[in-house]
N, C-alpha and C positions, 0 to 999 in steps of 0.2 A: 499528399504523399506522407506517409509516416516515416520519420527518421528517428531511430532509437538512440543515436549518439548525441543528438541535439533536439529533443522533442519540443514541439510547440503545442502547448495545451490550450491555446486559443483555437486550435484546429481539430484536435482529437484528444481523448482521455489517455491517462497512463494505463498500463496493463492492469488487468483485474487483480485484486489482492489474492485470488485463488491460484494464480500462476506461481509455480515453484521454481526455485533455483537452488540446487544442492540440497533439496528437501525443505528449504525455508519458504513458507508462504509469505507473501507480501514483499519479499526482498526485491523481486523485479520491479514492482510498483514503486517502492521507495527509491530504487536506483533511477527509475524514469524521472521521478520528481526531483531528485538531486541533480540530474543532468539538465532538467528544465531550469532549475535555479541558476546553474552555471551559464546556461545559454540565454537567460533572461526571459524565458517563455513559460513561467510557472502558471500564468493565468490566475484563476481564482483558487487554485489548489494551495494547500498548506504543507510546508516542510519546515520543521518536522511536525507532523500531526500526531495525535494520540497513538495511532497504530505504529507509526514510525518509532515513537518513544518506547513502545513495548518491545519492538525489535532491538532497539539500542539497549534496553535493560537486560534482555536475554543474552545479548552478545557482549555486553560491556563496552560497546563502541559509542562514539559520540557523533552527532550530526556533522560537526566541523571536520572530523577525521574522514568521514565519507566524502564530503565535498572536496577535500584536498585530493583524495584518490581519483574521484570522478574528473577533476580538472586535468588529470594526466591523460585523459582519453581512454581509460581502461575499458575493455569489453566486459560483458556480463561474466564470462568465464574468469577473466583476470580479477574482477571485483570479488567473485565468490572465493577464489584462492586467497585474496587479501583478507576477506571477512573471516574465513576459517583460521588463517594464520594469526590474526590479531585479536580474535575474540578472547575475552577474559571473564570467566574461565573458558578454556577450549571445550567445545561441546561435542559429545558423542552423537553418532547417527540416531540412536534411539531417543536421545534428548531432543534433537531437532524435530524428529517425527512427532513426538508427544507434544512439544510446544506448538508445532504447526497445526496439529489436530485441535488443540485447545483454542488457538486463535481463530481457526476456521469456524468453530462453533460458537464463538463469543457473541453474546447478545446483550441488550441493555440490562443494566444491573439494578439500580434503585428506581423508585417511583418517578423521580424527575427525568431520568434517562429514558424510561419507558414512555413517558408522555411525549418527550421530544422525538423519540423514534417513531411513535404513532403519528404525530403531527407531520413529520417529514414524509412518511409513506402516504398519508392522506393528501398532501400537496402534490406528490409526484404521480401517484397511481392509486386513487381511492378504491378501485375495484379489485386490487390485488390482495389476496389473502395468503400469499406464499412467501412473504418477506419476513424472515425471522432473525437472521444474524446481521452483524455489521457488514460482513462481506456481501450478503444479499442486498443490503441498503446501498452500499457503495456501487455495486454493479448496476442497480436500478437507477441511481442518481446519474452515473456516467452515461447510461443509455438514454435517459430522458433528456439530459443536457445536450448531448451531441447528435442524437438520432431521432428524437421525437417521442411520440406517445408510447407508453408501455402498458397499455390496458391488459 
């Protein structure tokens, strides 16, 4: 059974980075991971990971601040209100939308990252030719890790 207030990532993955909260992609996944840190069930996931760091850079928040709020048992709606109130600078809706669109389309940048990206896809699902973005790769990795073959 999936519990979102104390997720156990030895049993199921966090939400997809594509899931939005208040227009922010990745925010629900990052909150899932923060809650897993607090409950001691992060498994092999990383918090804060590079995508979490991008969210922190955009909002001006820090991982430690998120963890402190999550420890209070805040819901997603309460966490969104807190993120919006504590972001520095305060972001407008159009900025959140633009940033979310950018992050959703983000792919490997330099040659080293392209090579690692390709190697990861090769190991997870060598027949797949539709994995282009980091979000694609995360969804694929989560699926293969928890549910099996992703041919």
